[in-house]
N, C-alpha and C positions, 0 to 999 in steps of 0.2 A: 886154712883148713878148719873144719868144724871141730869144736872141742866139746866133750861131754857135759861141761858145766852149763851149756845152754838147754839141756834136756829138761822138760818139765818133770818135777818130782811128784808123780801121780800118787805114790804111796803116802806122801805127807800132806798133799793139798787136795785130795780127790774126794769125790762122792762116788757111790757105787749103786748098781742095780743088777742083781743076779750075777755078780761077778764082773759086770762091766764097770770100769772105772773111768772117771773123766776129770779134767782140770780145765779151768778157764782163766785167762789173763787179759786184762785191759791195758793196752799200751797207748799212751798219749804224751809224747815227748818230742823234743827237737832231735832231728837226726841229720847228719851230714850225708849227702847222697853218695859221696865217694868213700864212706867209712866201710871197710870190708867186714867189720864185725857187726854192722847194723842188723843183718839177718844172714849169716854166712851159709854157704852151700852145705846142706846137711841131709841126713837120712836117719830115720828111726822106725820103731816098731808100732807107732801109734797112727791112728787116723787123725789128721789135722784139718780143722776148719779155720780158714783165714777170712775174716769179715773186714772189708775195707770201710771204715767209718768216715774218714776224711783225709785222704792222701792222694798224691800223684804217684801211683805205684803200679808195677807189673809183677807178675808172679811166675816163676819158672817151676814147671813140674816135668821132670825127666827132660825130654828134648823139645818141649813146647813152652813157649813164652807167651803169656796172656796179659793183655791190658785189663786192669781190674777197676772199673769205674766205682765211684762212691756208692756204697750200699750193696754192691755185688760181693760174691764170695768165691773162694777156691777151696776145693777139697783135694788133699794129697793123701794117698793110701799108704799103708805100711810098706816100707821098702822103696817108695818113690823118692827120688832125689829132688829137692825143692828148696826154694828160698824166695823171699820178697825182695824186690829191687826198687829202691826209692829214687825217683828221678830228679828231685830237687831238694836242697837243704831247707828244711822247714819243720814245723810241728806236724808229725804224722800220727794219726789216730787209727787204731785197728784193734780187733779182738781176736784172740786165738783160743780155740777149744781143742783139747787133745782127748782122744778116746781110746781106751784099750779094751777090747772085747773079742768075742768070736764073730768075725765078720762074715761067716758063712751062714749065720742064722737069718731068719726072715726079717729081722729088724733092720738089716743092712742090705736087703735084696737090691735096692736101687743102685748100689755100687757095681752090680754085675750086669746091668742092662747093656744091650749092644750099643746104644747111643750115648753111653755114659761119657761125660766130658768133665774135666776137672773144674772148669769155670762155670759158675752158676750166675746167670744174669736174670734179674727180677724186674717186674714192673714196680712203679712207685709205691703202690699200696702194699705189695709184698715186702718191699724193702723196709717200709715203716713197721710192718708187723714183725719182721725178723729182728730188727734192731730193738724193738720193744721187748721181745722175748729174751734176747741176749742180755740186755741191761737189767731186766727183771731178775734173771738168773744170777747175775753178778751181785745185785742188791741182796738177794736172799742168802747167798753164800756169805756176804759181808756181815749180815745180821744173824748168821748162824741159824738159819731157818731149818725146817725139818727136811729129812731125806726125801720124803714124799713130794714136797714142794720143788726141790731141786730136780728130781727125776721127771716130774710133770713138765717143767719148762724145757728140759733137755729133749724129751720126746716130742714136744711141740716143734722145737727147732728142727729136729731130724725129719719130722713130717713135712715141713716146708721143702726140704731138699728132695724127699721121696716123691713129692707131687710134681716137682719141676720137670717139664718136658723140654728136652734139649733141642735146639735148632743149630744150624751152622754157626760156628763161633769163629770170629776173626782172631788170629794170633798177631802178636807184635811183629812188625816187619823186621826181619833179620837179613843181613846180606846173604844172598843165595848160597854162597860157598860155606858160610858159617852154619846155615841150617843143614846143609848136606853133611858137614863135619859132625854135628850133633846127632843126626840120624845114623851116621856111620858108627859113631862110638857106641850108641845103644844097641845096634844090631851086631857089631863085630868086636866088642870090647875084649873078648877072650883071645882074639887073634891079633890085636894091635899091641905090639911089643913096647912101643914108646911113642911120644909125640912126633918124633921124626917120621914114623910110618905115616902119620896123618898128613904131615907136610908134603911128603913125596906123592901120596896117592891123590891129594887134592890140589897139587900144584900151587901151594900158597907158602909165603915166607913165614918164618918164625915170628918176625916182628909184627906182621899184619895179623896173624892169627891171635897172638897175644893181645894186641890192641883191641881186636873185636871182642875177645872174651872179657877183657877189663871193662870195655865200654858197655856192652849189652848184658853181661852176666855177672859182673863184679867178681870174677874168678879168674883162674888161669887154665890153660888146656890140661896141664898135668893134674891139677886139683880135681878138675871135672872128670877126667878119665879114671883117676883113683877112686873117686866117689862112686862112679858107676860100677867099677869092679868090686868094691867093698859091699855095695848094696846087694849085688848078686851073691857074693860069698855069704852074707848074712842069711839070705833066703835058703841057700844050700845047707848051711849049718842047721837052721831051724827045721829043715826037712830030713835031718838025720845023717847027712853026708859027713865024712871025716874032715878034719882040718886040712889035710893034704889035698883031698879032692876039691874042697872049696877053694883052696889056694890056686891049684893048677887050672881048674875049670873057669876061674874068674880072670885068668890072664896073668897071674903072678908067677914068676919063675923061682923066686927065693922065699921059702916058707918063713924064715926068720924075719925078713923084712916085712912080709905080709902080716905076721903076728904083731909087730911093732905098730904098723899102720892101723890095723884093726883095733887094737887097744886104744890108740889115740882117738879113733872115730867113735867107738862104742863104749869106751870106759872099762873094758874087760877083755881078757884074752879070748880068742875064738873058741877054745875048748869050754871055758866057763860059760860063754854065751850060748853054745850049743846045748849044754846040760840044762841051763836055765830055761831055754826056749822049749825043749822037749817036756820038761816038767810043767811049764805053763800050758802047753797044748793039751797034755793029758788031763790037767785039771779042768780046762775049759770044756773039753770034750765030755767029761763025766757030768759037769754041771749043766751044760746046755742041752744035752740029750735028755736030761730029766725034765727040763723046763719046756722045751719045744717038742 
């Protein structure tokens, strides 16, 4: 299960633009493909850009698993359940950019296009351009360059994604029943009481389903179902719903257990999370209505 310690500390390592904060991390180290902590199944409030520099990797975003060739990237939006899946034990190199902003502004209009897809595949020239911009941004931050330089490179990076026209994208092949299970969880998580409900409705054994989740998603059916529920609860809380409403409408029957799971996932109680999100949204609304 995802632990809060993996969250990027944007308030400590970030740069900002008009209230938009971002952090960037370059990872280039040996990873065991069967290490559940390599990039655990998680959800957070940031936009995340994952750029594959040199890895044999796939990336899960909600119920879609994408192959990510070298030089391509994946965007997961706030509230998306996601993780990188490393297919072999080797040195894996990638860059992650986390952004916290008002995503309803024109700056992020590309996220709301009808053909938006989490996987961004680029031609070779664009791959080189994107990597050049990303590593230039890393270099500027390391050298403690000016805010203007940092923001300039970040906006150029976002422009590449904004200009990208999506085409049909292939997903990683999953067993048909597993894909149906993932779709079912995302559509009906509030009505699924336990993993046993999934086993019964999809006519699959516990051993088989567990094996599929471990093999393809490096997770378990219970962890995945809990993450989907908690993601929905976080959205409800941010929109002003009570803790009890968020609990019940997300498929939890025990509020005490829900609070324990939520705190483990997000690092704070649902009530504190709700109050913080409401304050953040009010601040962003006031700030961005002045700017845009």
